[in-house]
SEBAKE-971680 format. One record per residue (C-alpha): residue in one letter; x, y, z. Coordinates in steps of 0.5 Angstrom, whole numbers, padded with zeros to 4 digits, always signed. Layout:
<pts>
AXYZ;...
</pts>
This chain:
<pts>
M+0116+0404+0231;R+0123+0405+0235;A+0123+0397+0237;V+0128+0395+0244;S+0134+0391+0242;P+0141+0390+0245;L+0145+0397+0241;L+0142+0404+0241;S+0144+0411+0238;L+0152+0413+0238;A+0150+0419+0242;R+0148+0415+0248;G+0154+0412+0249;R+0153+0404+0247;A+0154+0401+0254;L+0151+0394+0251;R+0157+0394+0246;S+0162+0394+0250;Q+0161+0390+0256;S+0158+0384+0252;L+0160+0381+0247;G+0156+0379+0241;W+0158+0378+0235;A+0151+0382+0233;G+0154+0387+0240;R+0149+0393+0237;G+0142+0389+0236;A+0136+0393+0233;R+0135+0399+0236;D+0134+0399+0244;L+0131+0405+0246;L+0134+0404+0252;P+0139+0410+0252;S+0145+0409+0256;A+0151+0414+0258;S+0156+0417+0253;F+0161+0414+0256;L+0159+0407+0256;C+0159+0403+0250;C+0154+0401+0246;Q+0146+0403+0247;W+0140+0401+0246;G+0135+0404+0240;A+0129+0402+0239;A+0124+0403+0233;A+0119+0400+0228;S+0115+0400+0222;P+0112+0398+0216;S+0112+0398+0208;V+0108+0397+0203;R+0105+0394+0197;A+0099+0395+0191;R+0103+0393+0185;W+0102+0398+0179;A+0104+0397+0171;S+0109+0403+0171;P+0107+0408+0167;F+0114+0409+0166;P+0117+0403+0161;S+0122+0407+0158;A+0126+0409+0165;A+0125+0403+0167;A+0126+0398+0162;T+0132+0401+0160;A+0135+0401+0167;T+0133+0393+0168;A+0136+0392+0160;A+0143+0395+0163;V+0144+0389+0166;A+0139+0383+0164;A+0144+0380+0162;S+0149+0381+0167;P+0152+0374+0169;L+0151+0376+0176;A+0143+0378+0176;A+0142+0371+0173;T+0146+0368+0178;L+0142+0372+0184;L+0135+0369+0181;L+0138+0363+0181;R+0140+0363+0188;L+0134+0367+0191;S+0129+0361+0188;A+0135+0355+0191;S+0135+0358+0197;A+0127+0360+0198;A+0125+0353+0196;A+0130+0350+0201;M+0127+0354+0207;P+0122+0350+0210;E+0116+0354+0213;K+0117+0356+0220;R+0110+0355+0221;P+0102+0354+0217;F+0100+0361+0216;E+0094+0363+0212;R+0092+0370+0210;L+0085+0373+0212;P+0080+0370+0206;A+0078+0376+0201;E+0070+0374+0202;V+0069+0380+0206;R+0073+0387+0207;P+0072+0393+0213;L+0071+0399+0209;N+0069+0403+0216;Y+0069+0402+0223;G+0065+0406+0228;L+0068+0403+0235;C+0067+0405+0242;L+0070+0403+0247;K+0070+0404+0255;P+0075+0402+0259;D+0074+0400+0266;L+0081+0402+0270;I+0079+0399+0277;D+0078+0392+0275;F+0082+0392+0268;T+0077+0391+0264;F+0074+0394+0257;E+0066+0393+0253;G+0067+0394+0246;K+0061+0396+0241;L+0064+0395+0233;E+0059+0398+0228;A+0064+0397+0221;A+0061+0398+0214;V+0063+0391+0210;E+0063+0389+0203;V+0062+0382+0202;K+0066+0380+0196;Q+0063+0373+0194;S+0057+0370+0197;T+0059+0366+0204;N+0056+0363+0210;Q+0062+0366+0215;I+0066+0372+0217;V+0073+0371+0219;M+0077+0376+0222;N+0082+0376+0227;C+0081+0377+0234;A+0085+0374+0241;D+0084+0375+0248;I+0076+0378+0247;D+0070+0375+0248;I+0065+0376+0243;I+0058+0377+0246;T+0053+0378+0240;A+0056+0379+0232;S+0050+0380+0226;Y+0050+0382+0219;A+0045+0387+0216;P+0046+0388+0209;E+0044+0394+0206;G+0037+0396+0205;D+0035+0388+0209;E+0034+0385+0216;E+0039+0383+0220;I+0043+0376+0221;H+0045+0374+0228;A+0051+0369+0228;T+0049+0363+0230;G+0057+0361+0232;F+0064+0364+0234;N+0069+0359+0233;Y+0076+0362+0236;Q+0082+0360+0233;N+0087+0362+0238;E+0094+0359+0236;D+0093+0363+0229;E+0088+0369+0233;K+0082+0369+0228;V+0075+0368+0230;T+0070+0365+0224;L+0063+0367+0225;S+0058+0363+0223;F+0051+0365+0220;P+0044+0361+0218;S+0044+0364+0211;T+0048+0366+0206;L+0051+0373+0206;Q+0051+0376+0199;K+0055+0381+0195;G+0054+0387+0197;T+0055+0392+0202;G+0052+0392+0209;T+0053+0393+0218;L+0057+0388+0222;R+0056+0389+0228;I+0059+0386+0234;D+0059+0386+0242;F+0065+0384+0246;V+0069+0385+0253;G+0076+0384+0253;E+0082+0385+0259;L+0086+0391+0260;N+0093+0387+0261;D+0100+0388+0263;K+0104+0386+0258;M+0105+0392+0253;K+0102+0390+0247;G+0095+0391+0245;F+0090+0395+0250;Y+0094+0396+0256;R+0095+0398+0263;S+0101+0402+0264;K+0102+0404+0272;Y+0104+0411+0273;T+0105+0415+0280;T+0102+0422+0282;P+0105+0428+0283;S+0101+0427+0291;G+0104+0420+0292;D+0098+0415+0290;T+0099+0410+0285;R+0094+0410+0279;F+0092+0407+0270;A+0092+0409+0263;A+0088+0405+0259;V+0094+0405+0253;T+0095+0402+0247;Q+0100+0398+0242;F+0098+0395+0236;E+0104+0393+0232;A+0106+0389+0229;T+0099+0384+0230;D+0096+0387+0236;A+0090+0391+0235;R+0086+0385+0235;R+0088+0385+0243;A+0083+0391+0242;F+0078+0390+0238;P+0076+0384+0232;C+0078+0386+0226;W+0082+0385+0219;D+0089+0386+0222;E+0093+0385+0216;P+0097+0391+0213;A+0094+0391+0206;I+0087+0391+0209;K+0085+0399+0211;A+0079+0402+0212;T+0077+0408+0215;F+0076+0409+0223;D+0070+0413+0227;I+0072+0412+0233;S+0069+0414+0241;L+0072+0413+0247;V+0068+0413+0254;V+0072+0415+0259;P+0072+0418+0267;K+0070+0426+0266;D+0077+0428+0269;R+0082+0424+0265;V+0085+0426+0258;A+0082+0422+0252;L+0086+0421+0245;S+0085+0417+0239;N+0089+0419+0232;M+0084+0424+0229;N+0082+0431+0233;V+0076+0430+0238;T+0070+0433+0234;D+0065+0432+0240;R+0064+0431+0249;K+0059+0429+0252;P+0056+0427+0259;Y+0055+0419+0258;P+0048+0418+0259;D+0048+0411+0264;D+0054+0415+0268;E+0055+0421+0271;N+0062+0420+0272;L+0063+0419+0265;V+0064+0423+0259;E+0064+0421+0252;V+0069+0423+0248;K+0068+0423+0239;F+0074+0423+0234;A+0074+0425+0227;R+0074+0420+0221;T+0081+0418+0221;P+0084+0417+0213;V+0084+0410+0211;M+0089+0407+0215;S+0092+0399+0217;T+0090+0397+0223;Y+0096+0397+0227;L+0096+0404+0226;V+0090+0406+0231;A+0091+0408+0238;F+0088+0410+0244;V+0090+0413+0250;V+0087+0415+0257;G+0091+0418+0263;E+0092+0423+0266;Y+0097+0428+0263;D+0099+0436+0261;F+0101+0438+0255;V+0105+0444+0251;E+0103+0446+0245;T+0105+0450+0238;R+0104+0450+0231;S+0109+0449+0225;T+0110+0453+0221;D+0106+0449+0216;G+0100+0450+0220;I+0100+0443+0224;L+0098+0444+0231;V+0104+0440+0234;R+0103+0437+0242;V+0108+0433+0247;Y+0103+0430+0252;T+0107+0428+0259;P+0107+0426+0267;V+0102+0432+0270;G+0107+0437+0272;K+0112+0436+0267;A+0110+0439+0262;E+0116+0444+0261;Q+0120+0436+0260;G+0116+0436+0253;K+0119+0443+0250;F+0125+0440+0247;A+0121+0434+0244;L+0115+0440+0241;E+0121+0444+0239;V+0124+0438+0235;A+0117+0436+0232;A+0116+0443+0230;K+0121+0443+0226;T+0121+0437+0223;L+0115+0436+0220;P+0115+0442+0215;F+0122+0438+0214;Y+0119+0432+0211;K+0114+0436+0208;D+0119+0440+0204;Y+0123+0433+0203;F+0118+0429+0201;N+0114+0435+0197;V+0108+0432+0200;P+0104+0435+0205;Y+0102+0432+0212;P+0095+0430+0212;L+0092+0430+0219;P+0090+0436+0222;K+0093+0434+0229;I+0100+0431+0231;D+0101+0428+0238;L+0106+0425+0242;I+0106+0422+0249;A+0110+0420+0254;I+0108+0412+0256;A+0109+0409+0262;D+0110+0402+0262;F+0113+0402+0254;A+0116+0396+0251;A+0118+0399+0244;G+0123+0406+0244;A+0116+0408+0240;M+0111+0408+0236;E+0109+0412+0230;N+0102+0411+0231;W+0099+0416+0225;G+0097+0423+0229;L+0098+0420+0236;V+0106+0418+0237;T+0107+0413+0244;Y+0114+0414+0246;R+0118+0411+0253;E+0118+0417+0257;T+0126+0418+0256;A+0125+0418+0250;L+0121+0424+0249;L+0122+0427+0256;I+0128+0433+0257;D+0129+0436+0264;P+0133+0442+0262;K+0138+0441+0269;N+0138+0433+0269;S+0138+0430+0262;C+0145+0429+0259;S+0147+0429+0252;S+0146+0424+0250;S+0139+0423+0252;R+0137+0430+0248;Q+0141+0426+0242;W+0137+0420+0242;V+0130+0424+0244;A+0131+0428+0238;L+0133+0422+0233;V+0127+0418+0236;V+0121+0424+0235;G+0125+0424+0227;H+0124+0417+0226;E+0117+0417+0228;L+0115+0423+0225;A+0118+0420+0217;H+0113+0414+0220;Q+0107+0420+0219;W+0109+0419+0210;F+0113+0413+0210;G+0109+0407+0213;N+0102+0410+0214;L+0101+0415+0208;V+0104+0409+0204;T+0105+0402+0208;M+0108+0397+0206;E+0103+0391+0203;W+0106+0385+0207;W+0111+0384+0214;T+0115+0382+0209;H+0117+0389+0207;L+0118+0391+0215;W+0126+0394+0212;L+0123+0398+0207;N+0119+0402+0214;E+0124+0401+0218;G+0130+0402+0215;F+0128+0408+0211;A+0126+0411+0217;S+0132+0409+0221;W+0136+0412+0215;I+0132+0419+0215;E+0131+0420+0222;Y+0138+0423+0222;L+0138+0427+0215;C+0133+0430+0220;V+0137+0432+0226;D+0143+0433+0222;H+0139+0439+0219;C+0137+0441+0226;F+0142+0440+0230;P+0149+0440+0225;E+0154+0440+0230;Y+0151+0434+0233;D+0156+0430+0226;I+0151+0426+0226;W+0152+0422+0220;T+0160+0420+0224;Q+0156+0416+0229;F+0151+0413+0224;V+0157+0408+0222;S+0158+0406+0229;A+0150+0406+0232;D+0148+0403+0225;Y+0152+0401+0220;T+0158+0396+0223;R+0152+0394+0228;A+0148+0391+0222;Q+0155+0389+0220;E+0156+0385+0226;L+0150+0381+0226;D+0150+0380+0218;A+0156+0377+0218;L+0153+0371+0222;D+0150+0364+0218;N+0144+0365+0222;S+0143+0372+0220;H+0137+0373+0215;P+0135+0378+0209;I+0133+0384+0209;E+0127+0381+0206;V+0124+0376+0210;S+0118+0372+0208;V+0114+0372+0214;G+0107+0368+0215;H+0105+0367+0222;P+0105+0373+0227;S+0110+0369+0233;E+0115+0370+0227;V+0114+0378+0226;D+0118+0380+0232;E+0124+0376+0229;I+0125+0381+0224;F+0125+0388+0229;D+0133+0387+0230;A+0138+0391+0226;I+0137+0388+0219;S+0130+0391+0219;Y+0133+0397+0222;S+0140+0399+0221;K+0142+0395+0215;G+0136+0397+0212;A+0138+0404+0213;S+0146+0403+0211;V+0143+0400+0204;I+0139+0406+0203;R+0145+0411+0205;M+0149+0408+0200;L+0143+0408+0195;H+0142+0415+0197;D+0149+0416+0196;Y+0150+0411+0189;I+0143+0415+0186;G+0144+0423+0189;D+0140+0427+0193;E+0136+0429+0187;D+0134+0424+0184;F+0132+0421+0190;R+0127+0426+0193;K+0124+0426+0186;G+0123+0417+0186;M+0121+0418+0194;H+0116+0423+0192;L+0113+0419+0185;Y+0112+0413+0191;L+0109+0417+0196;T+0104+0421+0191;K+0102+0414+0187;F+0101+0410+0192;Q+0099+0415+0199;H+0093+0411+0202;K+0095+0404+0199;N+0100+0400+0200;A+0106+0398+0196;A+0112+0392+0196;T+0120+0394+0195;E+0121+0393+0188;D+0115+0399+0188;L+0119+0403+0191;W+0126+0401+0186;E+0121+0402+0180;S+0120+0409+0182;L+0127+0411+0184;E+0129+0407+0177;Y+0125+0412+0173;A+0127+0418+0177;S+0135+0417+0176;G+0135+0412+0171;K+0140+0407+0174;P+0139+0400+0175;I+0136+0400+0182;A+0132+0394+0182;A+0138+0390+0180;V+0143+0393+0184;M+0139+0393+0190;N+0137+0386+0190;T+0143+0383+0192;W+0143+0387+0198;T+0136+0386+0200;K+0134+0379+0198;Q+0141+0375+0200;M+0143+0375+0207;G+0150+0378+0209;F+0155+0382+0205;P+0162+0383+0202;L+0169+0383+0203;V+0173+0386+0199;Y+0180+0386+0198;V+0185+0391+0194;E+0192+0391+0192;V+0197+0396+0189;E+0201+0396+0185;Q+0204+0402+0182;Q+0207+0405+0175;E+0210+0410+0174;D+0205+0416+0176;S+0199+0411+0176;K+0196+0406+0181;M+0194+0399+0178;L+0188+0397+0183;K+0186+0390+0183;L+0179+0389+0187;V+0177+0382+0189;Q+0169+0381+0193;K+0168+0375+0197;K+0162+0374+0202;F+0164+0377+0210;C+0164+0371+0214;A+0164+0372+0222;S+0167+0365+0222;G+0173+0366+0217;P+0174+0366+0210;Y+0168+0365+0206;S+0169+0358+0204;G+0162+0355+0201;E+0160+0353+0195;D+0156+0358+0191;Y+0160+0365+0191;P+0155+0371+0193;L+0155+0377+0189;W+0154+0383+0190;M+0153+0389+0186;I+0157+0394+0190;P+0158+0402+0189;I+0166+0403+0190;S+0169+0410+0192;I+0177+0411+0191;C+0180+0417+0195;T+0188+0419+0195;S+0191+0422+0200;E+0191+0428+0194;D+0183+0430+0197;P+0182+0425+0203;T+0174+0429+0202;H+0172+0427+0195;A+0171+0421+0190;K+0177+0421+0185;M+0173+0415+0182;Q+0167+0412+0183;V+0165+0405+0179;L+0160+0400+0180;M+0162+0393+0182;D+0158+0387+0179;K+0163+0382+0178;P+0168+0378+0183;E+0175+0381+0182;L+0175+0388+0179;S+0181+0391+0176;L+0182+0400+0175;V+0188+0404+0174;L+0188+0410+0178;K+0193+0416+0174;D+0197+0421+0177;V+0198+0419+0183;K+0205+0418+0186;P+0207+0413+0189;E+0208+0416+0196;Q+0200+0418+0196;W+0195+0413+0201;V+0189+0410+0197;K+0183+0409+0201;L+0177+0405+0199;N+0170+0407+0201;L+0170+0415+0202;G+0165+0416+0208;T+0164+0409+0210;V+0158+0409+0205;G+0159+0403+0202;F+0155+0397+0206;Y+0162+0393+0206;R+0168+0391+0209;T+0175+0393+0206;Q+0181+0388+0207;Y+0188+0392+0205;S+0195+0389+0203;S+0200+0390+0208;D+0204+0396+0204;M+0196+0399+0202;L+0195+0399+0210;E+0202+0401+0213;S+0201+0407+0208;L+0194+0409+0212;I+0196+0410+0218;P+0200+0416+0219;A+0194+0418+0216;I+0191+0416+0222;R+0196+0419+0227;D+0196+0426+0223;L+0188+0426+0223;S+0189+0428+0215;L+0184+0422+0213;P+0177+0424+0215;P+0173+0422+0222;V+0168+0417+0218;D+0174+0413+0215;R+0178+0413+0220;L+0172+0409+0224;G+0171+0405+0218;L+0178+0403+0218;Q+0180+0402+0224;N+0173+0397+0224;D+0174+0393+0219;L+0181+0392+0222;F+0178+0389+0229;S+0172+0385+0225;L+0178+0382+0221;A+0181+0380+0227;R+0175+0377+0230;A+0174+0373+0225;G+0181+0370+0225;I+0182+0374+0218;I+0188+0378+0221;S+0191+0378+0228;T+0188+0381+0233;V+0195+0384+0236;E+0196+0388+0229;V+0189+0391+0231;L+0191+0393+0238;K+0198+0397+0235;V+0194+0401+0230;M+0190+0402+0236;E+0195+0406+0238;A+0196+0410+0232;F+0189+0414+0235;V+0194+0419+0240;N+0192+0424+0238;E+0184+0423+0235;P+0179+0429+0238;N+0173+0425+0235;Y+0167+0423+0240;T+0165+0417+0235;V+0171+0415+0233;W+0173+0413+0240;S+0166+0412+0241;D+0167+0405+0236;L+0175+0404+0239;S+0172+0404+0246;C+0166+0399+0243;N+0172+0395+0240;L+0176+0395+0246;G+0169+0392+0251;I+0169+0387+0246;L+0176+0385+0246;S+0176+0386+0255;T+0169+0382+0256;L+0173+0376+0251;L+0179+0376+0255;S+0175+0376+0262;H+0175+0369+0260;T+0183+0369+0261;D+0188+0370+0267;F+0191+0376+0264;Y+0185+0381+0264;E+0189+0386+0268;E+0194+0387+0262;I+0189+0389+0257;Q+0186+0394+0263;A+0192+0397+0263;F+0192+0397+0255;V+0186+0401+0256;R+0188+0406+0262;D+0194+0407+0256;I+0189+0409+0250;F+0185+0413+0255;S+0189+0417+0259;P+0192+0422+0254;I+0185+0424+0252;G+0183+0424+0258;E+0188+0428+0261;K+0186+0433+0256;L+0178+0434+0257;G+0178+0434+0265;W+0173+0434+0269;D+0170+0440+0268;P+0167+0443+0261;K+0171+0449+0259;P+0169+0455+0255;G+0166+0454+0248;E+0165+0447+0248;G+0159+0444+0245;H+0155+0437+0245;L+0161+0432+0243;D+0166+0435+0247;A+0160+0433+0253;L+0160+0426+0249;L+0168+0425+0250;R+0168+0427+0257;G+0162+0421+0259;L+0165+0417+0255;V+0173+0418+0256;L+0172+0418+0264;G+0167+0413+0265;K+0172+0408+0260;L+0178+0409+0265;G+0174+0408+0271;K+0171+0401+0270;A+0179+0401+0268;G+0182+0402+0274;H+0186+0408+0273;K+0187+0412+0280;A+0186+0419+0279;T+0179+0418+0275;L+0177+0412+0280;E+0179+0418+0286;E+0176+0424+0283;A+0170+0420+0282;R+0169+0418+0289;R+0170+0424+0291;R+0165+0427+0287;F+0159+0421+0287;K+0160+0424+0296;D+0158+0431+0294;H+0153+0429+0290;V+0150+0424+0295;E+0152+0429+0301;G+0148+0434+0296;K+0154+0439+0296;H+0156+0439+0290;I+0150+0437+0285;L+0153+0432+0279;S+0152+0435+0272;A+0148+0430+0268;D+0152+0428+0263;L+0158+0426+0269;R+0152+0421+0273;S+0153+0415+0268;P+0161+0416+0268;V+0162+0416+0277;Y+0156+0412+0278;V+0159+0406+0274;T+0166+0407+0277;V+0164+0408+0284;L+0160+0402+0283;K+0165+0398+0279;H+0170+0399+0286;G+0165+0400+0290;D+0162+0396+0296;S+0154+0394+0299;T+0155+0401+0302;T+0156+0404+0294;L+0150+0399+0292;D+0146+0401+0298;T+0148+0409+0296;M+0145+0408+0289;L+0139+0404+0290;K+0137+0411+0295;L+0138+0415+0289;H+0134+0410+0285;K+0128+0411+0290;Q+0128+0418+0290;A+0130+0420+0283;D+0123+0424+0281;M+0126+0422+0273;Q+0125+0416+0269;E+0132+0417+0266;E+0135+0418+0272;K+0132+0412+0274;N+0134+0409+0268;R+0142+0412+0268;I+0143+0408+0274;E+0138+0401+0272;R+0144+0400+0268;V+0150+0401+0271;L+0148+0397+0277;G+0151+0390+0274;A+0158+0395+0275;I+0159+0391+0282;S+0163+0386+0283;Q+0161+0382+0288;P+0158+0376+0288;E+0152+0376+0293;L+0151+0384+0292;I+0150+0381+0283;Q+0145+0377+0287;K+0141+0383+0291;V+0142+0387+0283;L+0139+0381+0280;T+0133+0381+0285;F+0132+0388+0285;A+0130+0388+0277;L+0125+0384+0279;S+0122+0388+0283;E+0117+0394+0283;E+0122+0399+0284;V+0123+0398+0276;R+0119+0398+0271;P+0118+0391+0267;Q+0121+0395+0261;D+0127+0396+0265;T+0128+0389+0268;V+0131+0386+0261;S+0137+0392+0262;V+0138+0391+0269;I+0140+0384+0267;G+0143+0385+0261;G+0147+0390+0265;V+0149+0385+0270;A+0151+0380+0265;G+0155+0385+0262;G+0159+0388+0268;S+0163+0382+0269;K+0166+0375+0269;Q+0161+0373+0275;G+0156+0377+0273;R+0155+0373+0267;K+0155+0367+0270;A+0149+0369+0275;A+0145+0372+0270;W+0145+0368+0265;K+0142+0362+0272;F+0138+0368+0275;V+0133+0368+0268;R+0133+0360+0268;D+0131+0360+0275;N+0126+0366+0273;W+0125+0364+0266;E+0117+0362+0268;E+0116+0370+0270;L+0120+0373+0265;Y+0117+0369+0260;N+0110+0371+0262;R+0112+0378+0262;Y+0114+0379+0256;Q+0110+0373+0252;G+0112+0374+0244;G+0115+0382+0244;F+0121+0383+0242;L+0123+0384+0249;I+0124+0376+0251;S+0130+0377+0245;R+0133+0382+0248;L+0133+0379+0254;I+0136+0373+0252;K+0141+0375+0248;L+0144+0381+0253;S+0145+0375+0258;V+0148+0370+0254;D+0151+0373+0248;G+0158+0374+0253;F+0160+0367+0254;A+0167+0364+0250;I+0166+0357+0252;D+0164+0352+0247;K+0160+0348+0253;M+0155+0354+0254;A+0153+0354+0248;A+0150+0347+0249;E+0147+0349+0255;V+0144+0355+0251;K+0141+0351+0246;A+0138+0346+0251;F+0136+0350+0256;F+0131+0352+0250;E+0129+0347+0247;T+0126+0345+0254;H+0123+0352+0254;P+0122+0354+0247;A+0121+0362+0245;P+0118+0362+0239;S+0119+0369+0237;A+0127+0369+0239;E+0128+0363+0236;R+0134+0366+0231;T+0135+0371+0236;I+0137+0364+0241;Q+0141+0360+0234;Q+0145+0367+0233;C+0147+0367+0242;C+0150+0361+0241;E+0153+0362+0233;N+0156+0368+0238;I+0159+0364+0244;L+0162+0359+0239;L+0166+0365+0235;N+0168+0367+0241;A+0171+0361+0244;A+0174+0360+0237;W+0177+0367+0237;L+0179+0366+0244;K+0183+0359+0242;R+0186+0363+0236;D+0189+0370+0239;A+0189+0369+0247;E+0196+0367+0247;N+0198+0373+0242;V+0195+0378+0245;H+0198+0376+0251;Q+0205+0377+0249;Y+0204+0383+0246;L+0201+0387+0252;L+0207+0383+0256;Q+0213+0386+0251;R+0209+0392+0251;K+0209+0393+0259;A+0216+0392+0260;S+0218+0396+0254;P+0212+0402+0254;T+0212+0406+0247;A+0209+0413+0247;V+0202+0413+0246;
</pts>
């Protein structure tokens, strides 16, 4: 699943991260695509992984690899610390998994949704096995009323339940029977009714407008993590798998879809306007992957080269907009089949755009659901970043068809394995389909660095989190599960090598297909395939919170360089000073100026300090750690080593991904108070010749964070002047219009740079943006999709009530959700207080889809200092409505984060904490703690560095240097 969070795929530009100041500013994939000029984006995805413990059939290799580190003091220390921290960790809420006495074998499920009254009737006939004699059956059930229930042992008389005891807090129901149910198989029958809710979870209603302008509703599902229980009583745990025979009774003029292909469609006896649609039996699968959709859709279809029927379902009249996703899906299925050496196990796969959808997308087996903006591409009106985003999300969800669906996590503790893996391999897939995207460089900015921002906080969490009560599950759909997970898998892939990695993956998928697995099971397979100590290495990355900072210094001895490396935990609050000494097993790669693209040395650092000798490296040659920015650590160079790397930034001899990593490390060290922010600003000036989009995007994000911080001072204009100076040369070089021979990345870079210059008040950019906006509104010359976001944000930032009214009119006229979202995200750039209030009121209006309200409010909070205050007040004043709208879902966490992360005054942390003590949001508890920590960190950064930054900017203004 692609969750929605405050970051997003770098391709879309990263609006949020530059607007909000948060240390975890990139969030967990927010599917809300934003424009390439903005600086951080919204992405989204999520799913599980599984466990069925198995005795290793390969004792020799696994034992050999494990033995290699059994005596390691690091391994022993880690185990001691993990057990100590586990013992110290309080249980958040009492919780018990479902009892094991009764288990489902097959669900026969018939549902009849009423699209007028928003209710549904259901009949469940489940083949179950009673494993231990009992007089009750405990199942998951939420917001459902059971009418009758009975159990018929095979070959015996039916026993009617005499009581239904609902445990609403735990979302369970206990069916009590008058006599004991004996061991054996039988049939459980339940008739029930429920509501097609408007909460975007369970079986819910989604509002859409027909081509003729009528408002109608579809009935759709979103079950991950724990909401299948809102559609039918079930054993709603990922390890309790069964097959499903699904039937839907629906209006005869509606499309009905489920996980499998239709086997029968016949008139419904009781109503000539209805039909009963039956679907083929599914493979053994988890409840959270079940799906059904009833509505009006068009589709485009093709067959992949391996014979799978692929369809993309779109709103009526927009089939053309499904063709790009169809092309990507048809290329992706054979790619994964080849990569895993395991065929796709279903006869078809449908991808469908849902109007009201909380996440970015959801990997339901055979029926993948998406936000419209994550699936639909209009050849004329979609920007380059949208194409890239759709490609990534399709790649992500289809990867889950194997990794998550075929093999499923045993429990939500292992969610990261599903999401981290899919968030890594989506890039591998897109790189295969679209090599011109330079997607792996974008990975570093979109996933790797945002995960490090969150994981440097004291209120982060390990990749593997003990999860109990359902309210805790939503909290881990974040940048740790997705982006840190993806980053450590990328590091692992590099450490093992592609060939052995693929062998291990094949072994894992074939061993556990149609079963459940845990993290350790994957390590065992990869250990066997590679002969390397995978579990020992990876446990240091998945079972403990945080990541290391590697300090390196060098001493020249004749034609050799002596390197000394020291690892310590990296903390957003400054040098680590804890009583324990967390250690990681770090794959270290080192390159030199002789060949910046190949490692001169690779070593596994498994102790606090390490001394190395690099032979045949002359004094004038530079040395750099973490080639390709693959290792999940930050690097602090001695001053002479850093000085030697600056010319390699200027002359571009350092590869783009390494230039990006170096700059990002320095910025994070400055935010943590380990080095001066002024040092980083000086290094940023070395990027004058930078041609790479992703490097500029990361620079833009970091300058956006600094701008937000300095909006709390009286010299905000000075940092805007610095931004104009840095971005003007590349802006002049690019110009406004595409040149012959330009490609995808040039379009992204142009939008990024023009938006940055426009927001910073660059006079020529502002004038040209206003001219082009006027022509666009008057229909004289329609803006290209790639220029709309930068132009919109520029005219709004420096606009008035007329500008805002014009933009709202464009929003109302827009036929495509991408365009509506594009406008929604930039409305917060308006600066006048009364207009800010108008935008906030608009956010809760019928004009904005429920899932998009968050991005409008977030845009206001990130748009200006006044907007930040107004957005936080608006959230407090409208908390009841907002909380009721999103309830326990992850959108409430995103809303909180976007609203408060940019504050930099100590008392605001206390205010935020106090508000949520009286207005609890259980699924956002960790987010609230992180936000309060961020505010205090921002305040400390401001006190520490503001005056030095001010003096530097004044000196620079007095004696400008060539940038």
